[in-house]
N, C-alpha and C positions, 0 to 999 in steps of 0.2 A: 504493500500500500504506500509506504513512504517513498519507495523507488518510483512508483507511478506518479506520485505528487511532484517529485523532482523533474521527471520527464515531461509532465504536462506543463509545468511552469517554464522550463527551458523552451519547449515548443511554442508556448504562447509568446515568449519574448522574441523568438525568431520569426514567427509567422503571424504576428498580431495584425498585419494589414488586411488579412482575409477576415472580415468581421464575423461571418457565420462560424468559421473555425475558432475564432477567438472566444466567442460566447460558449461554444461547446467545451472548450478547454477550461474556461472559467467555471462552468458547471462541474466539470470533473474535479477541479481543485477544491471547490466548495464541498463536494460529496466526500472527498478523501479527508478533508478537515473535519467533517462531521463524524466520520469513522474514527479519526484520531481522538476526538473528544470522548467517544465511547471507550477507547483504549485506556485513556487516563482517568476513567471513572467519573465522567461528566455527562450523564445522560440528558440532563436539562439543556446543556449547551448543544449537544448533538441534535436534539429535536428542534431547538430554536434555529440553529444554523441551517438545518435541512429545509425547514419551512421558509425561512427568509431566502434561501437559495432558489427555491421553486418560484417564489413570487418575483424575485429580481430577474431571473433568467426568462420567465414567461413574458414579463414586460418588455425586456430588451429584444427578445426574439420576435415578438409581435411588432416592435418598432422597426425591425428590419424591412417590413413592408415598404417603408418610406425612406430607407437609408441607401446611400451608395454602398455597394457591396465590398468596396476596398477603401482603405485609408491611404491618402496620398503621402508620399515621402515628405517629411517636414524639415529635415536638416541635413547638413553635409556629413560625410564620413568622419571627419575629425571631431565634430560635435557629438556624434553618436558614440565614438570611442571614449571621449571624455565622460559623457553621461554614464556609459557602461562601467567605467572604472569607479566613478563616484558611487553608483548603485552597488557595485560589488563590495567596495570598502565598507559601505554602510551595513550591508547584509552580514559581512564577516564580523564587523564590530558588534552588531546585535547578537549574532550567534555566540561570540566570545563572552559577551556579558551574560547571556542566558546560561552558558556552560558554567561560568563562575558562580552564578546564583545557585545552580543545581548542585554544585560540588562543595559548597560551604554551608555552614550552619547559620541560622538567623542570629543577628546580634541581640535581638530581644524575643521573648516568647510571642508566638502568634496570637492575635486576638481571636482567631478562629476557635481556639479551645473554649472560649466563653460561649461562642455561638453553638458549638456542639453540646455543651453542658446545659444550656438554657433553652434550646430550641423547643423542646416539648413542654418543659415546665413553665416557660415564660411565654411561648408563642402558640402552644397547642398543636404543633405540627412536627412530623418526623422528617420531612423534606427540608433539610437545613438551608439549602439554597433559596427555596421559596420563602421560608420564614425570614431569612435575611432581607429579601426584597420587599416583603409586605409588612414587616414588623421592625426588625433591628435597623434596617436602612429605609424604612418607609418614607421618610422625608426626602431622601435622595431620589427614590423611585418616583415620588410625586412630582418632583422637579423634572425628571426625565420624560415622563409622559406629557408634561406641559410643553417641553421642547419638541417632542415628536408632533404634538398637535399644532404647534406654531409653524413647524416646517411644512406641514400639509396646508395650513392656511396661507402661508407665503406662496406656495405653488398655486393655490386657488386665486390669490390676488394678482399674481403675475399673469395668470391666464386671462383674467378679466381685462387687465391692461393691454395685453397683446391683441385680444380680439376686438377691443374698442378702437385701436389706433391703426397706424399705417401697416403694421405687420398683418392685421386682419385682412386688409385689402390684398396684400401679397399672397396670403394663403388661398384666396379665392381663385387665383390664377395658377395655382400649383398643379403640376401634372405628374402622374406616376412615372418612374424611370424604367419600368418594365411591365410586361403583360401581367394581368391579374387572373387569378383562378376564376373560372366560370361558376364554380359551386360556392356560393356565398357562405352558406351555413351547412356543412356536411351533416346529413341526416343522422348518421351513426353517432357523431359527436354530440348533436343536439339531444338525442334520446339518452345517451349515456350520462351526460352531465345533469340532466333533469332527474334521472333515477338516482344518481349519486348525491344530489344536493341534500336530501334529508339525512342520508347516511353520514355525510361529511359534517353536517350540523350536529348530529348526535355524537359523533366522535369529538367534535370541539367541546361540547358540553361535558362529556366524560373527562376529557383532559383538564378542563377547567375545575371540575369538582374534586378531582383526585390530586390536584397540584399541591395541596398543603401537606400531603403525606407521601405522595409518590411523584415521580417525574411528571411535570405538567405545570399548569397555572395559567394566569391571565394572558401573559405574553404569547405563549405557544398556542393556546386555544384561539386567541384573536387572529393569529396568522393562519391557522387551519381554516377558520371560517372565511377569512379573506380569500384564501385559495379557492374555496368552494364558490364564492361569489365571482371571482375572476374567471373561473371556468364557464359560468353562465354568460358572462359578457363575451367570452371568446366564441362560444358555440352559437349563441342565438343573436349576438349583435348588441351594440350599445343601446339602440333605441328600444329594443324589446325588453332588455333587462331594466333600463331606466324607467320604463312605463310601469313596471311591476315593483319598483322600489318605493314604498310609501313614505320613507323617512329620509331626510337630507343627511348626508354623511357628516356635514358640519355639526349637525345636532348630536351625532354619536360622540364626536370629540368633546363637545361642551358637556354632554350628559356624563361622560366618563370622568372628566376632570371634576365635575361637581360632586359626583358620588364619592370619589376618592377624598375630596376636601371635606364633605360632610362626615365621612367616616372618622377623619382626624378630629373634627370639631366635637364629635360625640364623646371623645375621651375627656373633654373639659367638664362635662356634666358629672363625671365620676372623679373630678379633682385630680386628673392625671394629665401628663403632657400630651401635646398634639400628636395624633396618630399612634398613641399607645393602644395596643389591641387587647382584647379580652376573649375568653372562650369558655364554653361550658358543654355539658353533655345532657342530652334530652332523649326522651322516649315517647314516640307517637305511634300508638297502635295502628296497624299491625307490624310496624317496622321495629327492628332492633334498636338498641341505644346507639345514638350517633352524636358526633361532635358538631357544634356550630361555633364559628369564630368570627369576630368583627373583621378580621383580615380578609374574609371572603368577600365582604362588601367592597373593600379597597381593591381587591383583585378584580372584581367586576368592573370597577372604574378603569383599571388597566386594560382589561379585555375590550371594553367599548372604545377606548381611545385608540388602541391599536387597529381595530377594525375600521374605525372612522378615518384615521390618518392614511392607512394604506389605500382604502377605496376612494378617498377624496383625491389623493394624488393621481390615481388611475383615471378617475372621472374627469379631472381637469385636463389631463393630457389627451384624453379621448375627445373632449370638446374641441380642442385645437385641430385634431385630425379631421373631425367632421366639418370644420369650417373650410377645409381644403377642397372646396368645390362640391361638397356633398351635403344635401339637406337631411338625408337619413343615412343610417349606417348600412353600407352595402358590402362591407368586407366582414370576414369572420371576426375581426377585432381591429378597431382603429385606436391607436394609442398616441403616438407622438411623431413629431418630425425632428430628426436630428441630422446634423450635417457635419461632414469633414472632421475637424480636430476634436470635437467633443467626445467622440467615441473612445479614443485611446485614454482620455482622462478618466472616463467612467470605468474602463477596464482596470486602469492603474489604481483607482480608489478601491475597487473590489479586492485586488490582490494585496494592497496595503492593509486593508481591514483584516484580511485573513492572517497576515503576518503578525499584526499587533494583537489580535485576539488569541492566537496560539501562544505568543510570548507571555501575555498576561496570565493565561491559564496555567502555563508551565511554571510560573514563579511560585505557585503553591506546591511545587514538587510533583513528581510523577508517582501516582498511586494506582496500582493495578488491582482490579476487582475490589475496590473499596469506595463505592459511590457514597456521597454524604447523605444517606437515607438511614436514619436511626433504626437499629435492629437489636433485639434482645441478644445478649451474649457477644456482640460485636464490639471491639474496642478500637479498631483501626479504620479510619475514614480519610478520604481525600479532603484537602483543604477547601471548604465551601466558599470562602470569601472571594478569591479570584474568580471562581465560577459565577458568582452573582454579579460581579462587576462586568465580566465578559458578556453575560446574557443580555444585559441592558445595552451594552456597546453594540452588539450585533443588530439589535432592533434600531438603535439610533443611526447606525451606519446606513441602513436602508433609507431613512428619511433624508440623510445627507446626500446620498446618491441621487435621489429623486429631485432634490433642490438643484443640484449641479446640472442635471439634465435640463431642467426648466430654465436655468440661467443661460446655459449654452444655446438653448432653443431661442430664447428671447434675443440674444446677441445676433444670432443668425438671421432671424426674421427682421430685426431692426436695421442691420448693417450689411446683410448678405455674407457675413463671415462670423465664425465663432472661435477665433484664435484665442488660446489661453496664455500666450506669451505676454510678458510684462514690458517687452521692448520690441523693436522692429528687427532685431538681429535674426531671430528665427525665420521671420518672413522672408528676409533677403536670402538667407542660406537656402531655404526651401525653394524659392523662386529660381535661384541660380542653378541648383541641382536639376530642377525640372527642365530648365532650358538646355 
């Protein structure tokens, strides 16, 4: 698996100008990273990475309907060699730092021992990663879902500005760069996605409900539901799915943040700090005794915010595609218009996020067959704190990627170019080489 990761990464570096191949390789890297998380006893990270990978690759693959299929050469050979040396040195430095961390003892005892000791007694859950997110670090998680919601609202605002100005006029004259499939909505895909929709929703609810004690929770469940909705848009088209969506996705974001905030405020009535959770055990005939925790309400807010943010970003980009000379959705899925230099930046951000997430996860040491799920008689667990940090970072990276896509799109529609250089040197180098 690790060998395949290295091969896929090197192939992506060498063949990144073929955009379809680049996306396939990015998907392979993301899948192997997910498997790697399982290997180091991080099941929550594996599930989150896999679902985020599905959403991201689906969006970008569908965007290829409007993309040039190759990325033009942007700089001369000397500049590429220089950049390669800098990137190699940075990678070796990060690898050396990680090796030093893994081979030495911590200067101070890890705070994770407190989390493991108090996860059940203080938070009422055996999934220590989830308890950290919704209890011990609840305030941080609250800020993170606000950031994710803001990113989605920024995309929505940029979309409104683009459609109302000169870029909207340019969109109306846009023409596809290749032939389109005559089968707008394949029947098999339409039937399969509609049958799978209730199953996927049930799986999402199951993952949400078990998240306090087993791998799962609001972040993962929200992504699973978002994938189910994305598949409806893909199979049946934007107009069909939008007509059957009774609630605005902006409302999902607002409702999620509000529920999370009210959960925190509720602690004040018990004379406890903001977002302090509580739990108890109840018996409702004919069910057996079960646990209810206030953290579940907070996790519900996380779930709604994730669904709303992911789907609002998708909806906003879809509206731009519909403006491109189409009054109704006539393709299997209309997502975005990207051009030229934006695509390598997006691929680079994805690869960088993989590297950072793996680095952070490994700082907690490698633990095999020791997931941070409390069990009777088990004394050895993986460090849950880095896993909790990486889980939220994975979700936030999706929001960041979507914002970069929209900024690049806005630059292209406004000026006809989406260069990401901060000076004109790159432009001159690229132009000279193309000549």
